[in-house]
C-alpha positions, 0 to 999 in steps of 0.5 A: 881910261880904265881908272876913270871909268872905275872911279866913276862906277865906284862913285855911282855905287857909293852915292846911294850909301852916303845919302841920309834921309831928309827926315825919318821917324821911328818906334822902338820896343824892348826892355830896360835894365837899371844900373845903380838900383836893385830894380828888375828890368821892365818893358820900354818903348820909344819914339824918335824923329830925326834928319840927316844934316850931312851925309854921315851926321844927323840929329835926332830927338825922341821920347822914351817911357822906360817903365818902372824901377822900384815903383817909380815911373821913368820917362825921358826926352832926348836930343842927340847927334847921330853919326852913321854909315851905310853899307848896302841895305845896312846902316850902322849908327851911334848916338850921343846927346843929352836927356831930360829925365823925369822920375815919378815918386815910388817905393824907393825914389822920390819925385825927381827930374833933371838932365844927364847924358845919353848914348847909344848904338844900333844897326838897321836893315832896309826891308822895303825900299822904293815904296811911296814916299820913302823906305822902311827899315827894321833894326836892333838898338842899345841906348843908355840914359843917365838919371840922378840915382840910376842909369837905364840901359835899353835893348830894343827892336826898332822900325823906322820910316825914312821919308824922301 
């Protein structure tokens, strides 16, 4: 009897940690470093939207303005799978997907667009839970976006609203 009660208690405590939001939207702001280029780091921002399709797996899409590298504007849109695990108010996640990039003509790079891989990782902490329509979390994230002639690595702060 004790084992059954313990198992039920653990399942009840674990179920909120396993449930992903049906829909979420977030904003990111930080800096981007460019490998494969002598360009200095620049400010970056991104927007994303996603959904949990299984308790530990979600899908996400987003847009990033990655700043300027040697006079060229860098932007990308991406789609990724997002495995995650919740431990209390903390969510740890990874991302793996593809990005469609656009490089504007500048001092060093020609106008270019194409497709490459992207990946990332991050952690979020739920700061407001049980507010109307969902919850709010703040986090830290790293994302890597591949381009033809360089790679962009972002280090950002994020705010995400998780709808019910």
